[in-house]
PLY file of the C-alpha trace (Angstrom):
ply
format ascii 1.0
element vertex 262
property float x
property float y
property float z
element edge 261
property int vertex1
property int vertex2
end_header
42.11 156.67 -22.39
43.66 153.56 -23.90
45.28 151.13 -21.51
48.66 149.79 -22.53
49.46 146.17 -21.67
52.38 144.30 -23.14
52.38 140.59 -23.86
55.10 138.12 -22.90
55.70 137.36 -26.59
56.19 141.05 -27.37
58.56 141.51 -24.43
60.63 138.43 -25.25
60.87 139.50 -28.90
62.52 142.75 -27.78
64.85 140.96 -25.36
63.06 142.10 -22.21
61.50 140.14 -19.40
58.83 141.37 -16.96
59.18 141.21 -13.19
55.71 139.77 -12.92
53.17 138.00 -15.09
49.55 139.07 -14.68
47.44 135.94 -15.10
44.11 137.42 -16.21
42.00 134.26 -16.02
38.88 133.31 -17.98
36.51 135.55 -16.01
38.85 138.55 -16.17
39.22 138.06 -19.93
35.69 137.28 -21.07
33.13 138.24 -18.43
32.01 141.85 -18.98
31.77 142.60 -15.26
35.11 140.97 -14.43
36.84 142.88 -17.26
36.33 146.01 -15.14
38.32 144.37 -12.33
41.08 143.53 -14.83
41.15 147.16 -16.00
41.26 148.48 -12.43
44.25 146.27 -11.62
46.05 147.23 -14.85
45.52 150.93 -14.04
47.12 150.37 -10.62
50.06 148.40 -12.09
50.66 151.02 -14.81
50.36 153.90 -12.35
52.95 152.26 -10.08
55.20 151.53 -13.09
55.21 147.80 -12.32
57.10 145.93 -15.04
54.47 143.34 -15.96
53.11 141.48 -18.95
50.19 139.21 -19.84
50.10 136.09 -21.98
47.32 137.48 -24.15
45.88 134.94 -26.57
48.42 132.38 -25.34
46.72 132.21 -21.93
44.40 129.28 -21.38
42.19 128.18 -18.46
44.21 126.90 -15.49
41.97 123.82 -15.44
40.45 124.62 -12.04
36.77 124.08 -13.03
37.62 120.75 -14.68
39.53 119.54 -11.62
36.85 120.62 -9.14
34.18 118.96 -11.28
36.16 115.72 -11.12
37.76 115.67 -14.58
41.39 115.18 -13.59
42.43 114.24 -17.13
41.23 117.54 -18.63
42.82 119.43 -15.74
46.23 117.83 -16.32
46.06 118.47 -20.07
45.32 122.16 -19.41
47.94 122.44 -16.69
50.74 120.78 -18.65
50.07 123.02 -21.64
50.20 126.12 -19.44
53.30 124.96 -17.56
55.16 124.34 -20.82
54.32 127.89 -21.90
55.19 129.50 -18.54
58.46 127.61 -18.23
59.31 128.49 -21.83
58.99 132.16 -20.88
60.94 131.52 -17.65
58.13 133.01 -15.57
59.06 133.34 -11.88
56.28 135.43 -10.34
52.56 135.54 -11.12
49.77 137.80 -9.87
46.11 137.02 -10.43
42.80 138.62 -9.44
41.09 135.21 -9.31
41.54 133.04 -6.18
40.73 129.94 -8.24
43.64 130.64 -10.60
45.72 131.67 -7.57
45.10 128.42 -5.71
45.57 126.19 -8.76
48.79 127.85 -9.96
50.20 127.99 -6.43
49.21 124.60 -5.06
48.35 122.26 -7.94
50.96 123.17 -10.56
54.18 122.37 -8.62
53.64 118.59 -8.74
53.28 118.86 -12.52
56.52 120.84 -12.91
55.24 124.39 -12.59
56.94 126.19 -9.70
56.18 129.89 -9.40
55.75 132.54 -6.76
52.02 133.21 -6.96
50.32 136.13 -5.25
46.77 137.44 -5.14
46.13 140.96 -6.40
45.16 142.17 -2.90
48.62 141.13 -1.65
50.34 142.96 -4.50
48.28 146.14 -3.99
48.97 146.00 -0.25
52.70 145.77 -1.01
52.53 148.71 -3.46
50.91 150.89 -0.78
53.23 149.73 2.01
56.34 150.45 -0.08
55.07 153.93 -0.98
54.58 153.23 -4.69
50.84 153.80 -4.50
49.23 156.66 -2.59
45.52 156.98 -2.04
44.11 160.40 -2.83
42.43 162.30 -0.03
39.24 162.46 -2.05
36.83 161.11 0.55
35.34 158.69 -2.02
34.46 156.16 0.65
34.31 158.44 3.69
31.50 157.43 6.02
30.75 154.31 3.99
30.37 150.86 5.54
32.18 148.11 3.67
31.94 144.39 4.39
34.39 141.91 2.88
33.27 138.52 1.60
36.15 136.03 1.93
36.62 133.95 -1.24
37.00 130.27 -0.25
40.19 129.76 -2.24
41.79 132.91 -0.87
40.73 132.59 2.76
40.19 129.09 4.06
42.29 127.40 1.36
45.28 129.76 1.56
44.94 131.74 4.81
44.92 135.14 3.11
42.60 137.19 5.31
44.47 140.36 6.22
45.58 141.87 2.88
42.06 142.70 1.63
40.95 143.98 5.04
44.09 146.08 5.40
43.24 147.74 2.07
39.63 148.45 3.07
40.84 150.07 6.29
43.02 152.43 4.23
39.91 153.74 2.46
38.68 155.90 5.33
35.63 153.63 5.48
34.27 151.45 8.27
35.03 147.75 7.84
32.04 145.78 9.14
32.33 142.01 9.42
29.62 139.51 8.59
28.70 137.05 11.32
30.33 134.34 9.19
33.76 135.58 8.12
37.43 134.60 7.89
37.91 130.92 8.87
34.17 130.68 9.46
33.26 132.25 6.11
30.47 130.97 3.88
30.94 130.15 0.20
29.19 132.41 -2.34
27.94 129.29 -4.10
30.16 129.41 -7.20
33.18 127.33 -6.13
33.86 123.74 -7.11
32.59 124.45 -10.66
29.08 125.13 -9.26
29.19 128.41 -11.22
28.70 126.43 -14.42
25.87 124.06 -13.49
22.26 124.29 -12.48
21.46 124.39 -8.78
20.56 121.18 -6.99
17.32 120.74 -5.06
16.97 122.81 -1.91
14.97 125.65 -0.44
17.45 128.50 -0.95
20.34 129.44 -3.21
23.70 129.74 -1.41
24.37 133.20 -2.84
21.03 134.41 -1.45
21.96 133.06 1.99
25.37 134.74 1.78
23.93 138.05 0.59
21.60 137.99 3.61
24.73 137.87 5.82
26.09 140.93 4.00
22.84 142.92 4.10
22.55 142.29 7.86
25.73 144.36 8.37
24.02 147.44 6.80
27.06 147.79 4.53
26.87 150.18 1.56
29.47 148.12 -0.31
30.15 144.39 -0.44
33.84 144.07 -1.28
35.05 140.95 -3.06
38.40 139.60 -4.19
37.13 137.09 -6.74
35.22 137.48 -10.02
32.96 134.51 -9.23
32.09 135.86 -5.79
31.40 139.22 -7.44
28.84 137.65 -9.79
27.14 135.64 -7.05
26.90 138.53 -4.60
25.67 140.87 -7.35
22.94 138.36 -8.22
22.10 138.12 -4.50
21.75 141.90 -4.22
19.46 141.85 -7.28
17.38 139.10 -5.66
16.68 141.42 -2.72
16.19 144.40 -5.08
18.87 146.35 -3.22
20.91 147.51 -6.23
20.39 151.15 -5.30
21.57 150.70 -1.72
24.31 148.08 -1.94
27.17 148.02 -4.46
29.39 145.00 -5.10
32.97 145.98 -5.92
36.32 144.25 -6.17
39.12 145.46 -3.90
41.10 146.58 -6.98
38.20 148.79 -8.07
37.90 150.32 -4.60
41.62 151.14 -4.53
41.69 152.44 -8.13
38.79 154.78 -7.27
40.44 155.92 -4.03
43.69 156.62 -5.87
41.84 158.63 -8.56
43.09 156.37 -11.36
0 1
1 2
2 3
3 4
4 5
5 6
6 7
7 8
8 9
9 10
10 11
11 12
12 13
13 14
14 15
15 16
16 17
17 18
18 19
19 20
20 21
21 22
22 23
23 24
24 25
25 26
26 27
27 28
28 29
29 30
30 31
31 32
32 33
33 34
34 35
35 36
36 37
37 38
38 39
39 40
40 41
41 42
42 43
43 44
44 45
45 46
46 47
47 48
48 49
49 50
50 51
51 52
52 53
53 54
54 55
55 56
56 57
57 58
58 59
59 60
60 61
61 62
62 63
63 64
64 65
65 66
66 67
67 68
68 69
69 70
70 71
71 72
72 73
73 74
74 75
75 76
76 77
77 78
78 79
79 80
80 81
81 82
82 83
83 84
84 85
85 86
86 87
87 88
88 89
89 90
90 91
91 92
92 93
93 94
94 95
95 96
96 97
97 98
98 99
99 100
100 101
101 102
102 103
103 104
104 105
105 106
106 107
107 108
108 109
109 110
110 111
111 112
112 113
113 114
114 115
115 116
116 117
117 118
118 119
119 120
120 121
121 122
122 123
123 124
124 125
125 126
126 127
127 128
128 129
129 130
130 131
131 132
132 133
133 134
134 135
135 136
136 137
137 138
138 139
139 140
140 141
141 142
142 143
143 144
144 145
145 146
146 147
147 148
148 149
149 150
150 151
151 152
152 153
153 154
154 155
155 156
156 157
157 158
158 159
159 160
160 161
161 162
162 163
163 164
164 165
165 166
166 167
167 168
168 169
169 170
170 171
171 172
172 173
173 174
174 175
175 176
176 177
177 178
178 179
179 180
180 181
181 182
182 183
183 184
184 185
185 186
186 187
187 188
188 189
189 190
190 191
191 192
192 193
193 194
194 195
195 196
196 197
197 198
198 199
199 200
200 201
201 202
202 203
203 204
204 205
205 206
206 207
207 208
208 209
209 210
210 211
211 212
212 213
213 214
214 215
215 216
216 217
217 218
218 219
219 220
220 221
221 222
222 223
223 224
224 225
225 226
226 227
227 228
228 229
229 230
230 231
231 232
232 233
233 234
234 235
235 236
236 237
237 238
238 239
239 240
240 241
241 242
242 243
243 244
244 245
245 246
246 247
247 248
248 249
249 250
250 251
251 252
252 253
253 254
254 255
255 256
256 257
257 258
258 259
259 260
260 261
C-alpha cells in the first residue's frame, strides 16, 4: 500500500494550507529504522484525516547536533534558513517524532524569529484518541505484555512531557512497568548532546548498556521509546545482552499503529 504525503510546496501551489506541519527530522528521513516510525505516524495521521504536510526536500536539520556539540554558528545558520522557509509558508503548528527537533523548534527558534506551536507526536496521538478520532482495535495485540517506557531527555526532563506516552501505553491493554530510574530521575540513553555521532570516551561501560540493564530488570517484553536516537541506543543495548528474541524496542507511534490495525 502506497502512503500518500503532500508537501507544503504542493499544497501552497494549489492554494491550500495544512493545519499542521510534520517535521520529519534527519533520523526519520534517512535512518532505516526510524523511517518505520515516520511511516507509523503518517498512517495514524492519514487514518484520522489530519490535514498535514511535510517540507520534503526543503526540510533541513534543525541544527540541534551542531548546537549541542558547541558549534553555535552552524546552528544559527541552519536555524535561520529553516525559519525563513517556515515563515514563508506561514507555518503555525508543527508535530515531530524527534524530541531533539521538538526541543530545538520549541525553545531555541523563538529568539531567532521562529515562533510556532510545537508538539511531540505522543501528544498529538493522545489528542486524536481523546477526541475520538482514533480508536484502538480490540485485537489483543499487546494483551498480557509488559511495556516499560524510556523517557527521552529532551521530552521528559527538558520539557516536562511525561504523561502523554504513558497514557498511550495504558490504552494498549498492557502492563506499564517503570524502570527504577524514570521520569524526572530518568537516565539518558547515551545519544543526546551529539554523542550519537562521536566515539565513546574512556570508561568501563557504555551508557546505553547501563540504561538497557534498567529496562531488562523490569522483565518488560517491550521497551517503548519516543525518540529515534533512544530507539537506536536501546536496540543496540538489547543486542549487547543478546535479548533480541525476548525484548522488542518500539516507538509509541508503532505501538499505537499496530493496536489500531493500521
